[in-house]
C-alpha positions in Angstrom: -14.2 -16.0 3.2 -12.6 -12.9 4.4 -12.3 -10.7 1.3 -10.0 -8.1 3.3 -7.4 -10.8 3.8 -7.4 -12.0 0.2 -6.6 -8.5 -1.2 -3.2 -8.2 0.6 -2.4 -11.9 -0.3 -3.3 -11.2 -3.9 -1.3 -8.2 -4.2 1.7 -10.1 -2.8 1.3 -13.1 -5.0 1.0 -10.9 -8.1 4.2 -8.9 -7.0 6.3 -11.8 -6.3 5.0 -13.6 -9.6 6.3 -10.5 -11.4 9.5 -10.5 -9.6 8.8 -7.0 -8.6 10.3 -5.9 -5.0 8.6 -4.0 -2.6 10.9 -1.3 -3.0 10.2 -1.4 -6.8 6.4 -1.3 -6.4 6.7 1.7 -4.0 8.9 3.7 -6.4 6.6 2.9 -9.3 3.3 3.6 -7.4 4.3 6.5 -5.5 3.3 4.5 -2.1 5.4 4.3 0.8 7.1 1.0 1.3 5.7 0.7 4.7 2.2 1.3 3.4 2.6 -1.6 0.8 4.0 -4.0 3.4 1.0 -3.2 5.7 -1.4 -3.8 2.9 0.1 -7.0 2.0 0.1 -8.2 5.6 -3.6 -7.3 5.9 -2.7 -4.9 8.6 -4.1 -1.7 6.8 -7.3 -1.7 4.8 -6.3 0.4 1.9 -8.5 3.1 0.3 -9.4 2.7 -3.4 -6.5 5.2 -4.6 -3.6 3.1 -3.4 -5.3 0.2 -4.8 -5.6 1.4 -8.2 -2.0 2.6 -8.2 -0.8 -0.9 -7.2 -3.1 -2.3 -9.8 -1.6 -0.1 -12.5 2.0 -1.1 -11.6 1.1 -4.8 -11.7 -0.7 -4.3 -14.9 -4.0 -5.8 -13.5 -7.5 -4.7 -13.2 -8.7 -3.3 -9.8 -11.0 -6.3 -9.9 -8.4 -8.8 -9.9 -7.9 -8.2 -6.3 -11.6 -9.2 -5.7 -12.2 -11.9 -8.4 -13.4 -15.3 -7.0 -14.2 -16.7 -10.4 -13.6 -16.3 -14.1 -17.1 -16.2 -15.8 -16.9 -14.6 -19.5 -20.6 -14.7 -20.1 -23.3 -12.8 -18.4 -23.1 -12.7 -14.7 -26.1 -12.2 -12.4 -25.8 -11.2 -8.7 -28.7 -11.8 -7.0 -29.7 -9.4 -4.0 -28.8 -12.0 -1.3 -25.7 -12.9 -3.0 -24.0 -9.6 -2.4 -23.1 -10.1 1.3 -19.5 -10.3 1.0 -18.0 -7.2 1.9 -14.5 -5.4 1.6 -13.9 -2.4 3.7 -11.6 0.4 2.8 -10.4 3.0 5.2 -10.6 6.7 4.6 -7.0 6.9 5.8 -4.9 3.5 5.3 -2.3 4.7 7.7 -4.7 5.1 10.5 -7.1 2.1 9.4 -10.2 4.3 9.8 -13.1 2.3 8.2 -16.0 4.4 7.1 -17.1 2.3 4.1 -18.5 -1.3 3.6 -18.2 -2.3 -0.1 -20.5 -5.0 -1.5 -18.9 -6.1 -4.8 -21.5 -6.6 -7.5 -20.7 -9.4 -10.2 -17.2 -9.9 -9.1 -17.0 -13.5 -10.9 -17.3 -11.5 -14.2 -13.9 -11.9 -15.9 -12.2 -9.3 -18.0 -14.6 -6.5 -16.7 -13.7 -2.9 -16.9 -16.2 -1.6 -14.5 -16.1 -2.3 -10.7 -19.7 -1.9 -9.4 -20.3 -1.7 -5.6 -23.3 -1.2 -3.1 -21.5 0.8 -0.4 -22.9 1.2 3.0 -21.4 4.4 4.3 -21.0 4.3 8.2 -22.0 7.2 10.4 -18.7 9.0 11.4 -17.5 11.9 13.5 -14.6 12.3 11.2 -14.2 15.6 9.4 -10.6 15.6 8.3 -11.0 14.2 4.8 -8.0 13.7 2.5 -8.7 14.0 -1.0 -7.2 11.3 -3.4 -7.0 10.9 -7.3 -6.6 8.3 -9.7 -7.0 7.5 -13.3 -10.5 6.7 -14.5 -14.2 7.7 -13.9 -16.7 7.3 -11.0 -20.4 7.1 -11.1 -22.3 7.5 -7.9 -26.1 7.3 -7.1 -27.3 7.9 -3.8 -29.6 5.2 -2.6 -30.1 6.2 1.1 -29.3 9.3 3.1 -27.2 12.3 1.9 -23.7 12.3 0.5 -21.1 15.0 0.2 -18.6 14.9 -2.7 -15.6 17.0 -2.4 -14.4 17.4 -6.0 -11.3 19.7 -6.7 -12.3 23.1 -5.1 -16.0 22.2 -5.2 -18.3 20.3 -2.8 -21.6 18.8 -4.0 -24.5 17.6 -1.8 -26.4 14.6 -3.2 -29.7 13.5 -1.8 -31.4 10.1 -2.2 -31.9 9.6 -6.0 -29.3 11.7 -7.2 -26.3 10.9 -8.9 -22.9 12.2 -10.0 -20.4 11.2 -12.7 -16.8 12.5 -12.7 -13.2 12.1 -13.7 -11.4 10.6 -10.8 -8.3 12.1 -12.0 -9.3 15.2 -10.2 -8.6 15.0 -6.3 -12.0 13.9 -4.6 -13.5 12.3 -1.5 -16.9 10.8 -0.9 -18.6 10.7 2.5 -21.8 11.1 4.2 -23.2 14.4 5.0 -22.7 15.6 8.5 -21.6 12.2 9.3 -25.0 10.4 8.9 -25.1 6.9 7.7 -25.9 6.5 3.9 -25.9 4.1 1.1 -24.7 4.4 -2.6 -24.5 2.6 -5.7 -20.9 3.2 -7.1 -19.4 2.3 -10.5 -15.6 2.8 -10.7 -13.6 2.5 -14.1 -10.0 2.4 -14.2 -8.0 1.8 -17.2 -5.2 -0.8 -17.3 
């Protein structure tokens, strides 16, 4: 199953089910009509910030776009089961992919946290755009070195280091000096 294509289809289905036009979603989310159309048609791979804005307007959890099942009890995700990935671009307009997200426990219904193992690709990009959204994020570096731009500060995290921050502050997460890395990220977004 191609998770990247499911996201656009779910957004469109939820929007239409609530009789919300693309123009209304654009106005309420602050996103451009063209950006929403490209996301819904699976042309652009959105970054997390636009997805969170869309989820808030639609009154759903971020995980709603990734859910496969609805398990209300405990959910175990075995190492080999976290193979499905969803990629988000660094800049949705240019569709630059720099991270592959492995959703953990996506079958857990009504969850409030979104845990991911994220493979951060090596990249020559250095033109990072900070973004913000409501909620909190926790990141632990599993491999490599990460650079977190947070407001006017920059933090370097090495293997085993972690950071917990309010994501309303403009931020960007990327590998240090363009080298590949791997992180555990847990994202909380209130509905």
